[in-house]
Structure formats: structure tokens, C-alpha cells
N, C-alpha and C positions, 0 to 999 in steps of 0.2 A: 504493500500500500504506500510505502514511502516514495517509491519511484513514480507511482501514479499521481500522488499528491504534487510532486515536483513537476511532473508533466503538465498537470492542470495549471500550475503557476506559470509555466512557460507559455501556455496558450494565452493566458491573460496578458502576460508581458508582450507577446507578439501582437495581440490585438491593440494594446495600448500604444505601442510604438508605430504600428501600422497606421492608426488614426493620426498620430502626431505628425508623421511624415506626409500623410495625405493633406492635412491642414496646411503644413508648410508649403507644399507644392501648389496648393490652390491660392494661397494668400500672397505669395512672394515669388515673382518670376526669376529673381536672382538665384533662388535655390534650385538650380538645374539638377535634374536627376532625382529629386525628392520623390517624385511619383513612382519611379522604379524601386526605390527603397521601400515605399509603402506597399508595393506589390510583393516585394521580397518577404516582408513580415506577414502579409496576408497569406502567402503560400506556407509560411511557417505554421499558421493556424491549421491549415489543411493537413500538414504533415503530422501535427499532434493528434488530430482527430483520427487519422489512419492508425497511429500508434495505439490508441484506445480500442479501435475496431479489431485490431489484430488478435487481442486476447480472446475474442469470441468467435473467430472464424475457424472453420474446419479445414480449409485449404489456404494456408497463409502465404503461399508463394506470390500470387498476384498482389496481395497487400504489401508484402515486403518490397516487391518491385516498384509499387506505387510510392511507397515511402522513400525509397532510394532516389527515384527520379524527381519526386516533388521537392525534396530538400535540395537536390542539385539545381532545380529550376529556381528555387529561392536564392541560392548563392549566385546564380547567373544574373538574376534581376539586381541583386546587390552590387555585383561587379559592374553591370552596365550603368547603374545609378551613380556609383563612385566615379566611373570613367567620364560620364557626362558632367558631373559636378566639377571635376578637376580638369575638364577640357583636354583630355589626352587622346581624343579621337575614338572611332569604333574599335572594338576588340573582337571582331567577328571571327577571325582565323583562330586565335587561341581558344575561344569559347567553343567553336565547332570541333576543334581538336580534342578538348576535354570531353565533350559529349560523345564523340566517336570512341574514345578510350573507355568511357563509362559503359557504352553499349557493348563493347568487347569484354569488359570485366564482369558484367552482370551475370551471364550464364555460368562463367567459371566460379564466381562467388557462390551462386545458388547450389552448385554441386558439392561444395565443401560442407563439412559438418557444422551445424548451427552453433554459434557461441565460441568457436575456436579463434585463436589469434590470427591465423592466416586469413580466414574469412573476414574478420573485422578489419584487417589491413586492406584487403581489396575493396571492401565497402567504403572505407574512408579515404582512399587514395585520390579519387577525383575531387573530393571536398578539399583536401589539402592543396592540390594544384590550383583550384579556383581561388582559394584564400591567398595563396602566394601571389597569384596574378593581381588580386586587389591591392596587396601590399606594394607590389612593384609599380602599379599605377600611381599611387600617392608619391612614391619616391621619384618616379620619372617626371612628375609634374613640376618638380623643382621648388615647390613651396616648402619652406623650412621654418615656419612659425611653430610655436610651442605645441599647439593643438594638432598640427599636421604631423609632428614628430610623435605625439602621443598616439595618434591614429595608426601610424606605422607600427608602433610597439604593440598596440592591442591587436591589430590585424595579424602581426607575426605570432603573437601568443595564441590567437585563434587557430592559425595554421598548425602550430606545434601541438595543439590539443587534439587535432585529428590523428596525429601520429602517436600521441600518448594513449589513446583509447585501445589500440591493439595490444600495447604493452600491459594495460590494465586487465584486459580480457585474458591475456596469457598468464598474468600473475595470479589473479583471483578466480579466473574462470567465468564464463558467461552462463546464460540460461541454457537448459538442455533442449527446449523447444521455443518457438516464437511466442506461443501462448503464455509461457511462463516468464517472458522477458521482464515485465514490470515487477515481478516478484523477486528478481535477482539483485544481488549487491552491485553487480556491474551496471545495471540500469540506473540505480540510485546515484552512483558516482558519475556516470556518463551524462545523465540529465542535469545533475547539479553543475557539472562543468559547462554544459551547454547553456544553462541559465546565466551563469556569470558572463560568458562570452557574449550572449545575446544582449544583455543589459549594457555591458561595457562598449560594444561596438555602436549600439544605437545612441547611447549618451554622448560619446565622443563625436559621432557624425552630426548629431543635433547641435552640439556646442560649436563645431566648425561652421555650420550653417548660420547659427545665431551670431557668431563673431563676424562672418562676412557680411551678413545683413546689417549689422551695426556699422561696420566700416562703410558700406554703401550709403547708409543713411547720413553718416557724418560727411561723406564726400558730397552728397547732394546738397546738404545744408551749407557747404562751403563753395558751391559751384554756381556761377551765373548761368542761367538756362539759355540765354540768347547767344552769348559768345563762347560758352564752354570753358571759360577761364575761371580762376578763383574769384569769388566775390569779396566784398570788404571783410567779412568775417574770416574767410580763408586767408586773405592777405595778412590780417592781423595775427592769426594763429601761426602760420608758417613763416611770416616775416619776422616775428619776434624770435622764433627759434633760429632763423638764419643770422639775425643780429647777435644772439647769444653765442652761436658757434663762431662767428667772425671775431668777436671780442676774445673768446677763449683761445682761439688759435692764432691771434694776432695777424689775421689776414684782412686785406682791404675789402670793403663792400660799399657799393654805391646804389642809392635809390634814384630811380628815374620816374618822374611823374609826367604823364602825357595827356594832352587835352586836344581834341579835334577842334580846329578853328571854325567858328561860325556854324556850329552844328545846328543851332536852332533855325538858321536860315535854310539849311538843307531840308530839315523836317517841314518847315512852312512852305517851301517852294515845291518840293517833290513828294512830300507825304512821308508818314512814319515807316511804311514798308521799305522805302529807299533808305531812310535813315538807319533802319535795322541792318540793311545790306552793308552800309558803310561801317557800322559797328563790327559786324562779323569779319569784314575784310581787314579792318585795322587789327582785330584780335589775331587773325591768322598771320598777318605780316609780323606783328610783334613776337608771336610764338616762334615763327620760323627764324627770326633774327637773334634768338637767345639760345643759351646752352641748356643742357639737361639739368644742371644744378641751379639754374636761375628760377626766379618766381615771376610769373606774369599774371596780373589780376585786373579785373574791371571793377573800379571802385564805385561806379554808379554813373548813369547818364553817358556822357562822352569822355569820361575821365578814366585813365588807365594808370597802372603802376608796375614798374619792373624793379625787382631786387636782383642786382647783378653781383653774384658772389665772386670774390677773387679779383675784382676790377677796381682800380683806383679811379678817381674822377676824370683823369686825362684819358684813360682807356675807355671808360664809359662814354665820354663825350664823343669820341670817334665812332663808337657804335651807334650812339644816338643820332649823330649827323647822317650816317648811312640810312638809318631808319626814317629820318625826316625826309631825305631825298626820295626814298622808295614810296613813302606815303604820297608825296606830291606827284610822282610820275606814274604810279601804278593804280591809285585808287580812284582816279577820276572816272574810270569806266563803270564804277559802281553807281554813278548817277548819270550814266549815258554820255559822258564827256561834256555834259552841259555846264559843269562848274568844276573848277579846280578844287580838289580836296587837299587840305594841308593840316599839319598838327604842330603844336608847340611842345617843347620839352624843357623840364626843369630838373637839374641834377644836384644831389648833395651826397658827399662822401661821409661815411660813418666816422665819428670821432670816438676816442676811447671812452668806454663806459656810458655811451649815449644810448638812450632808449629809442625804440622805433618811432614813437610819437614825436619826439624832438626831431629826428631825422626827417620824418614826413613833413613837419612844419617848415623846415628849411628848404626841402625840395619844392614845396608848394610856393614859397616865397620866390624861388628861382623861376618857377613856372609863371607866376604872375608878372614877373619882370619880362619874360619872353612875350607874354600876351600884350602887355602894355607898351612894348616898344616895337610893335609891328607884326607880331605873330609869325608863324612859320619859321621858327628859329630855335636854337638850343641855348639855354642860359644855365650858368653854373652858380651854385651858392658861393659866396665869397670865400676865397681860399684861406683867409686868416681864421675862419671858423673850423677848419680841418686841422686840428692840432697834431703834431708828431706823436708817435706812439712810443712813450718811454718804456724801459724795462719794468715789469711789474712783479711784485712778490708772488710766490706760489699761492699763498693764502688768499690774496686779492683775486687771483685768477679763478680759484675755486669758487669764491663768492660770486664772481660775475657769471660763471657757468651755471651756478645754482639759480 
């Protein structure tokens, strides 16, 4: 009765996680593959039901075969779900190969005495291979965050559990008949081990999905929907981190504030759809002109900001001048060449221990100077405000980094 009780718990667990993955699949498109995982746990319920049926059947071979392939189908759905979630592409060939192997092993397995270690090994070999494939998918994805590593560990443990069961059967012996399986010590151990693996895999997969959904929500809250750039919140969060890193590493950093000239006139003359096209074109131009470690953001309206890591104000000024020229020559087509599109640039270099807010204020002052002296130009914050960087004690460096 102990194994039967554990088997009932396993059915409840499979139902619970099946519903959980189904809800995740329906409520969030980011959770790719969650539907397949829901199907995997649904098949787990069918597998448990067949286990209960076996104790009352007179001819157990069809039921044993059904259990064998139903559980393999559950693992296959789980494998497909993980592959879709981790975007590693279809796994058709290895899956077909495992199913062919299972089809070849099934008749041989059924001819061996029930409950022996050899039969148990052949029974669990396809499961072991399928679980190894799932582990390999997560490894091959290249994702190395803590939960991804935990998933690799749990999946590896699940694979090893399928090899451990034949050893358990060999050590303590299995049931003498399929009908007596649930009354055996082997069944109690096997089902307990399966219950732990069932819960661990599901919990880690759900945590991975919740983590990624949270990251996606944060990214959306920091992204401007029109331009695809960071919005003001994203600029402040990531800009402050870049400032702290620059101060800690004693590397130069320059903030460039960009404003499209006479943007209201463009909206009034050509309409807001054309104005949106200009915003998108400027965003693409600024993104293409900056490096991977730089930050490009739309602060609102027609105003943009660039945080250029590792560039002093002279280097940043040369980059800004090239961007200014490109805006003037390339963006007029966004309004059908009916009006020249231009932009003004204000630059300020980070001073030691300066906050992002102060740096942004100085960059804005330089931008206002460019706007007030004719627009379509690059203006720099006064150089005397960019103090040289003296050597700093280690303790001060740590406080700045904190």
C-alpha cells in the first residue's frame, strides 16, 4: 500500500504541475514550450492510472507496454518543451532515434523475467537517453545563470536515477509479477525517487520561466515602445551603473544629449505619423553609430541621450559630429525630402565622483547652448568643469563603487 499511496501522490503532483504549466502557456507568450511541458505532466497522469490498472489485469503485457511508451511520450513532450523554451531548434532526429531504440528494446525486455535487473535496465535505458538529451539542450543553449545551472544539475540527477533503478532492483529484488508491483519494496523506492525528480524538475522549470518573465517585464518597463530604445527610467537605471563603473575603474565617460531641431514644426507640417518616422530613424542612426557597451535612450519627445563608455569629451565630440552630419544628410527622406532634418548635440564628460544627475544637467546646458546659437551643431560643456582624475585611496574607490 505504501507504493500505491506514493503513486497517488505522484498523480496529484503531475496534475498540479500540468495545470501550472498550462496556465503559464496561456497567460504569457514569453514562456515558449510551456504547453509541451503541460502535456508532459498530463501524460504522467495517464501513466499513473495505467500503473493502478495493472494490479487488476489478467494479461499485463499490453498495460506494461502502454506504461512504457506513455512515460516515454511524457519525456518526449518535456524534451520538446525545454528545447522550444531554450530556442535550441527541433530535436527530431535524436527523438526519433530514441523511439526506434525503445521499439527494438521493448520485445526483448518483455521476454526477460519480470523484476530482474536486466529487464529494469532495458526498461529505463530510453528514459535515461531522453533525460540526457534534455540536459544537453540546456547546456548547449549557452545560458549560464544560476537557475539554468540548477536545471542542468536536476536534469542530470534525473538521468542518473534511471540508471540507479536497475541497481536497486538487482540489490533488493523486484516484484515477482506485474500485479504485485505496488506491493514491492522496489516500487516504494522507485516511486519515491520519481516523486522527488518530478517535483524538482517542475519547480526549477517554473522558476526559470518566472525569472525570464520578470526580466521581460523589467525590460518592457525600461523600453520606449516607439523607438525600441531605453526610456528615461532605463536611462537612469543603466546610466547610473555605467557612471559607477567608470568612477570605479577610472575610465572616461561622456554623456551626449541630442535634440531634433524644430521637431514641432515637423509634426505640425507633416503630421504625427511622419514625426514618428523621424523619431524611429534618429533612434536607428544613433544605435548604429554607438558601440555595444554604450547606452542609447529616448528621454521623451524628440530628446535622446547617449552614454559613451571609455570616451573622453574630445573622442565623443568627433563621434557626435559624425552623427550630426548623418542626421542632416540621411534623415530628410523620412519627411519626403520636403524639409531638412537636423539635430543639436550637447556633451559633458564625467568628473570624479559626479552623479548622473549632475552630468545630465551639464550636458543639457551644452545642448541649450547649441540650440540657442543656431542649432544643428555640437556644443561641449566647459572644459574647466572636467577636473583631472587624481589618484584615489582604495577605501574611497570602494565607497564610490558601492
